[in-house]
C-alpha positions in Angstrom: 137.7 76.7 218.8 134.3 75.2 219.6 133.6 72.0 217.6 130.2 70.5 217.9 129.5 66.8 217.3 129.1 66.0 213.6 125.7 67.0 212.2 123.5 65.0 209.8 123.5 61.4 208.7 126.1 59.8 206.3 124.5 59.4 202.9 121.5 61.6 203.8 122.1 64.9 202.0 118.8 66.6 202.5 118.6 65.8 206.2 122.2 66.9 206.7 121.7 70.1 204.8 118.6 70.9 206.9 120.5 70.2 210.2 123.4 72.4 209.1 121.2 75.4 208.1 119.2 75.1 211.3 122.4 75.0 213.4 123.9 78.0 211.5 120.7 80.0 212.1 121.4 79.6 215.9 124.9 81.2 215.6 125.7 84.9 215.2 125.9 85.7 211.5 129.5 86.3 210.7 128.9 87.6 207.2 132.2 87.5 205.3 134.0 86.0 208.3 133.2 82.3 207.8 134.5 79.7 205.5 133.4 76.4 204.0 135.9 73.6 203.8 134.7 70.6 201.7 136.4 67.4 202.7 136.6 64.3 200.5 138.5 61.0 200.3 138.8 61.1 196.5 141.0 63.3 194.3 140.4 63.9 190.6 137.0 62.0 190.6 134.5 64.9 191.0 131.8 62.9 189.2 131.7 60.3 192.0 132.9 62.3 195.0 131.2 62.6 198.3 131.9 65.4 200.7 131.7 66.2 204.4 131.8 69.9 205.2 133.4 72.1 207.8 131.6 75.4 208.3 133.9 77.7 210.3 132.1 80.7 211.8 134.4 82.7 214.1 135.2 80.3 217.0 132.5 77.8 216.0 133.2 74.8 213.7 130.3 72.8 212.4 131.3 69.4 211.0 128.9 67.5 208.8 128.5 63.9 208.0 129.7 62.6 204.6 126.5 63.4 202.8 127.1 65.9 199.9 128.0 65.5 196.3 127.3 63.1 193.4 128.2 60.0 195.4 124.8 60.4 197.0 122.8 60.8 193.8 120.8 63.8 192.6 119.8 64.8 196.2 123.5 64.8 197.2 124.4 67.0 194.3 121.5 69.4 194.9 122.4 69.6 198.6 126.0 70.4 197.7 125.0 73.2 195.4 122.6 74.6 198.0 125.3 74.5 200.7 127.9 76.2 198.4 125.3 78.8 197.3 124.3 79.5 201.0 127.9 80.1 202.0 128.6 82.2 198.9 125.7 84.4 199.6 127.5 85.2 202.9 130.8 86.0 201.2 132.5 82.9 202.6 135.4 81.4 200.7 135.3 77.7 199.7 138.2 75.5 200.4 138.8 71.8 199.8 140.8 69.1 201.6 141.5 65.6 200.5 142.2 62.9 203.1 142.8 59.2 202.7 139.8 57.0 203.5 140.8 56.0 207.0 141.8 59.6 208.1 138.6 60.9 206.5 136.4 58.6 208.6 138.4 59.3 211.8 138.5 63.1 211.4 134.8 63.5 210.4 133.3 61.0 212.8 135.4 62.1 215.9 136.6 65.6 215.3 139.0 67.2 217.7 140.5 70.7 217.7 144.0 69.7 216.7 142.8 67.5 213.8 140.4 70.2 212.6 143.1 72.8 212.8 145.5 70.7 210.7 142.8 69.9 208.2 141.9 73.6 207.8 145.6 74.5 207.4 146.0 71.8 204.7 143.0 72.8 202.8 143.3 74.6 199.5 141.3 77.5 198.1 138.8 76.2 195.6 136.5 77.7 192.9 132.9 77.4 194.2 131.7 76.9 190.6 133.2 73.4 190.3 130.8 72.2 192.9 127.8 73.4 190.9 128.7 71.3 187.8 126.5 68.2 187.5 128.3 65.0 186.6 128.6 64.5 182.8 126.5 61.3 182.7 123.6 63.1 184.4 123.8 66.0 182.0 123.7 63.6 179.1 120.6 61.8 180.6 118.8 65.1 180.9 119.7 66.0 177.4 118.3 62.6 176.1 114.9 63.1 177.8 
C-alpha cells in the first residue's frame, strides 16, 4: 500500500478538493475499483461534522486534511458533495469511520500503512446521499431568503 503525505490544508475545503482531484488525475483510473472512506471525529452530529477522506485506488491511498463537511461552512459542504459525486461517478463505494479526536488527528496527520489498514477495516458502508444533505439551519436560511 502506497500512502502519500496528507493532501490539502485543514479547514480549506476548496484547496483540498482541488489538490485531491489533481492528484487523482495523475493515477491510473481504477473505475469501479476505488473507494472513498470519510473519516470524522463526531458521531450523530452530521450538521456540524468535519471530514478527512481516504481515497483508495488500487495500491494507492490518498489521505486528505480535515477540510470537508458543514464544520467548514458552505464551501466545506459544497466540497464534500463534489468529492462524493466525483467518486460516485466512478462507481466507488462510500464508507465512513469515526475516530476519537486524538486518534483522528494522529491518523490523519501522520498516516502509516498499519493505521490506515485498521481504519479501512473498521469503516462501515455508508449511503452517499447522506453527505449531500445540507444542514437543516442552512436549508431554512435559504427558504427564508
